[in-house]
Wavefront OBJ file of the C-alpha trace (Angstrom):
o trace
v -9.674 -18.408 -19.535
v -10.069 -16.917 -15.941
v -10.875 -13.152 -15.583
v -8.881 -10.546 -13.898
v -11.709 -10.528 -11.003
v -11.187 -14.344 -10.526
v -7.513 -14.096 -10.197
v -6.992 -10.738 -8.320
v -8.716 -9.319 -4.979
v -8.671 -5.597 -4.730
v -9.038 -4.444 -1.098
v -8.716 -0.977 0.330
v -5.419 -0.027 1.950
v -6.034 3.025 3.187
v -9.483 4.895 2.884
v -9.838 8.292 1.507
v -8.329 10.529 4.129
v -5.801 13.373 5.197
v -2.110 12.227 4.773
v -0.656 15.356 4.533
v -0.978 16.419 8.490
v 0.261 13.077 9.804
v 1.488 9.707 8.450
v -1.478 7.087 8.110
v -1.119 3.562 8.182
v -4.018 1.344 6.912
v -5.566 -1.951 8.059
v -2.991 -4.869 8.266
v -4.223 -7.448 5.645
v -3.617 -11.275 5.982
v -1.904 -12.260 2.773
v -0.571 -15.656 3.306
v -2.950 -17.010 0.652
v -1.677 -14.999 -2.149
v 1.841 -14.907 -4.168
v 2.073 -11.162 -5.097
v 0.872 -7.834 -3.941
v 0.706 -4.216 -5.484
v -0.270 -1.082 -3.276
v -1.101 1.805 -5.095
v -1.285 5.429 -3.688
v -3.490 7.935 -5.255
v -3.512 11.706 -3.950
v -5.900 14.383 -4.501
v -4.126 17.334 -6.559
v -0.726 18.415 -4.804
v 1.193 21.729 -5.533
v 3.806 21.502 -7.896
v 6.929 19.844 -6.426
v 5.372 18.539 -3.255
v 5.980 15.062 -2.689
v 3.667 11.907 -1.506
v 5.247 8.706 -0.162
v 3.988 4.983 0.350
v 5.920 2.124 2.218
v 4.636 -1.399 2.947
v 4.851 -2.418 6.531
v 4.469 -6.342 7.776
v 3.571 -7.741 10.857
v 2.709 -11.124 12.875
v -0.952 -10.084 13.384
v -3.894 -7.922 12.198
v -3.263 -5.547 15.115
v 0.349 -4.654 13.436
v 2.107 -6.685 16.218
v 6.032 -6.427 15.591
v 5.502 -4.041 12.820
v 8.505 -3.421 10.451
v 9.147 -2.296 7.001
v 8.865 -4.815 4.200
v 9.812 -2.511 1.444
v 11.656 0.746 1.073
v 9.378 3.783 0.701
v 8.562 4.885 -2.875
v 7.935 8.611 -3.424
v 6.050 10.333 -6.187
v 6.498 14.070 -6.805
v 3.487 16.626 -8.207
v 4.302 17.855 -11.603
v 4.727 21.530 -12.545
v 1.166 23.079 -12.539
v 0.109 20.883 -9.887
v -1.855 17.446 -10.273
v -2.631 13.992 -8.654
v 0.052 11.824 -7.500
v 0.290 8.221 -7.946
v 3.046 5.942 -6.329
v 2.904 2.176 -6.479
v 4.874 -0.512 -4.748
v 4.951 -4.217 -5.367
v 6.116 -7.410 -3.520
v 6.051 -10.990 -3.798
v 5.237 -12.873 -0.757
v 8.659 -14.354 -0.503
v 9.988 -10.936 0.517
v 7.844 -11.261 3.691
v 9.747 -12.773 7.105
v 7.144 -15.809 6.972
v 9.778 -17.700 9.200
v 9.100 -15.553 11.927
v 5.278 -15.337 11.374
v 5.271 -12.093 9.442
v 1.817 -12.695 7.380
v -0.024 -9.198 7.440
v 0.614 -6.503 5.311
v -0.345 -2.688 5.570
v 0.384 0.487 3.701
v 1.883 3.422 5.502
v 1.350 6.881 3.553
v 2.196 10.228 4.129
v 2.641 13.799 2.182
v 4.649 16.910 2.775
v 1.679 19.052 1.897
v -0.931 19.738 4.738
v -4.574 18.644 4.606
v -4.212 16.990 1.253
v -6.320 13.434 0.824
v -4.774 10.280 -0.500
v -6.009 6.690 -0.299
v -4.629 3.263 -1.027
v -5.773 0.185 -2.829
v -4.067 -3.242 -2.544
v -4.365 -5.602 -5.487
v -3.624 -9.441 -4.307
v -2.592 -11.515 -6.920
v -1.657 -15.426 -7.504
v -4.306 -16.863 -5.366
v -2.652 -20.028 -3.719
v -6.237 -21.880 -3.691
v -7.461 -20.834 -6.693
v -8.954 -23.389 -9.320
l 1 2 3 4 5 6 7 8 9 10 11 12 13 14 15 16 17 18 19 20 21 22 23 24 25 26 27 28 29 30 31 32 33 34 35 36 37 38 39 40 41 42 43 44 45 46 47 48 49 50 51 52 53 54 55 56 57 58 59 60 61 62 63 64 65 66 67 68 69 70 71 72 73 74 75 76 77 78 79 80 81 82 83 84 85 86 87 88 89 90 91 92 93 94 95 96 97 98 99 100 101 102 103 104 105 106 107 108 109 110 111 112 113 114 115 116 117 118 119 120 121 122 123 124 125 126 127 128 129 130 131
């Protein structure tokens, strides 16, 4: 039986930084050798009722050429009494516009509270060339 570390690659989608002052788009990652992807946004503690958002973008190059939305944005709201917010969005690679060369994915995140830190990890699963 294979372990998760043999089946899944986890990469940084957005390094921890201020996501409240302006939208942040992470690095575009080549995903053509995988079958599934899960992007997870985790924030620092937000004020109750404040919202964090994650969206996946697809592009034709690692520089973000021709970038467009891959999946609708997912939001999460801070609980009463404040707290950390987690939002996730997943896709299968057949959702990408591969016929037109879209084989890179990046996470775009934002928050409606200034100066709040957030980060994204991206888990890539179903390696096409795993033994």
